[in-house]
Phi, psi and omega in degrees: 000134182253151178292136182284351180258305183260352177070005176286155178293131182272152178239152179293134176281101191266072181227151172219160172270131180231157178227148181295345177280357177103352181281156175214161178217149174286162176283122179250123180277117182273164169061285187276163172293146183299332180296339182274354183266136173232126181289138181247090189294340182287342179233117189305129174061030180248140177244159170257116181242111182053041176084001182243135177294136180215127180259135178290141180278132179294122180283167177267135178294130183290341182269308185254356175067021177257161181292135179271164183236142181278131180225161173297128185297333180252007180281160181299321186284356174266349181197109176250106179288149175249109186229134174252128178252131183212161174280137182294116178244014185301319181262013180275114182298325181296331182297337179294339179291338183289356180281351178222155181293331178292321178293321178299318180298321178299316181298317181291320179296322179296318179296319180295325182106013179285332175231152179279170179294324178296319177295321178299314182298318182294316184281327179291331178299319178298316182295316181295321177295320180294320178295323181292330182264007187302322182290324185280327186269158176287145184300324181295315181295321180296317180298317179296322179294319180289325177295323177295323179297317181302322178295324179288330180296325181285098183286140179284340185277337183235148179281128181282128181248353181230132176231130182289127174284137188252005175289160188301316181296317180293323179296319177297315179297312183293327176295317178298318179296317181301315179296319179294323177295322178293322175298316179297316179297325177298319177297317181298323182290339183258029178299141174251308178234134180261177185297320181300316179298317182294321179295318178299319178293323179299317178290321179300318181272010173060035173277326178231155184284318185202179180300318185301322182296318180287315182295329176295317179294321178297318178296319180298323181273356178068035180257121181277320181204152177211137183208160174265148185233141182237163172049051176259131180262119178262134175252124174258115181252109178265120185243359178165190180205162174229165177232151180072314183233140177287326180214176181283356187301318185250016182290134179295154185295336181264013181244159176248130180253123181223148175262129181253149176282148177292328191276311185233016179056030178293157184276176184300333180302324180293321177296315180298329179277359178077020182244013180291151180273139180246147175242121182247138171230143180245144175211135177274142184209179174231167180189184179242126180256122183241119179254128182274159180282111183298319181297317180293323178296319178301314181293324176297316179294322181294336177278332191243344186247125183301320181296325186277341190302321183257011181274127180267120181228133178283088184288348178267005181246111185298321179296317179296321178296314179299317180298317181298317181286340173283318189276334190260298178298133184248103182293342183286345179266001179269105179257127184298345189245359182224142175298142173293133185300135182269076181238031181081009184291136181295325181301316180298316182297316181291316181296316180300319178298308181296318182296318179293317177301318179302313181293325178295319178292318181299321177304317183279323177303319181298334180272343188245342186256357179087000177253147172298143180296338177282357174266005182252157176230170182221151170224136182247130178244092187290335183269001180271305352268144183203166179229139174238121177247125189225162178278133178261007180243141178296329179297318180297322180291315182296318183282344182068039186300311182289320179298315181294321177299316180296316185292322189253342192222027187300312186298315179296323178295315179298313182297316180294321179297319181289318189268322190285347183256006182296322181239155177242148181297342180258009174291147004275359181300319181301312181291317187280324188249336185242020177059030177070032181207122180199184182293341181276351183224295192250350181286139176235164175300152185292342175287339181266311183284132182285347183225035172053040177062029174271154175054064176228146175190122175290345178302320184289343179268313189251000179083160183199139177221127178237108183292334181287318183262344182084001179292129181218115182239129174272125186280146177295326178259009183290135182278000000 
């Protein structure tokens, strides 16, 4: 459609009124006929009406009675979806153990290495049976049975190094860790190609000379293991949305911040009461699982974190390392919509490191696997520690894009990830002013990044020194 005055092609005026309480309204043209309005882009939200500048009046929200604000109808700040992405554990028998603190303790002990998988299977069967009979049995008898089980878990042949904390806060944390560990174990069970196979192919295709060349690069990057994974079912759970603000962190004092349901636009109170409606979608995919070197991460933290500097950790003891990563990083303080507080917390340092490495790999994967990097997704496992990068498109899964890249081109992918992200086109401004993270290096589209590009920094990978401020960071990938 062309303008009847200047004959230029007309565009849709893509604006809506939004409120932080989640309400929205269409733009309603008052008084004059819409044909008489001409948008004036040089002055925000101003129209030319019969040759006179005229600004639309902000309407009052019918729900919270506060003034609404005009936003781009398709922009991020007019609609922030709230989505949880997880590995499907519905048919995972081990997940049933998470219904009791004893089962959670078993899952954590297995990861640490205090009990074998056979011991886990034998003892978890008792717990699952006890949980199934919970309604039928008296609470006292069940408690006595589980207490007896705990005594059996403590083997006389091995020294117990982990004890489950039973206060409410610790139980919430340990339950969250247990579920993430089960997701990680599910990925491990669905391996398609392992590191050894990929290294052999790398030498076969003459990308690297020998094993030592690849293993040296892996050590430099602090990667303990890397493998391709197939037939993984991802569940996307959409539970609501917000408008104007992604989280309550930056909400003005005179505004109300609420999470709305997708189905009936119910307010946050319904979510708090546990009755909000959820929308679930399942999709099968493939991906690359990258496990980081725990010992190297500990040494990295001891160089950069005040809390860690005087902490004595047996880095040559695998059980102690596993135990440390179970007890210290706290997944419950990682909010997808708010930065982790910068108060010297170990969780922030570990998450920032893993998250930045993930984005560096995604940048290179997008160039090597034939998929747009915005077609990829990520999951971070801070208590393992590990990263899972997966295809979010059915085409990528069907074609085996990531699997084929891993099988045929691993060495080049590792080398490019390590070298190509050292500098940003906006350096030194990026390093000095943006904490080593910006659109020129580590930012990804919000459909790809699990945390809206929060907690990222190339400083933690390549090191950074600022003589003016005294800031000095030893990089995880620093030579």
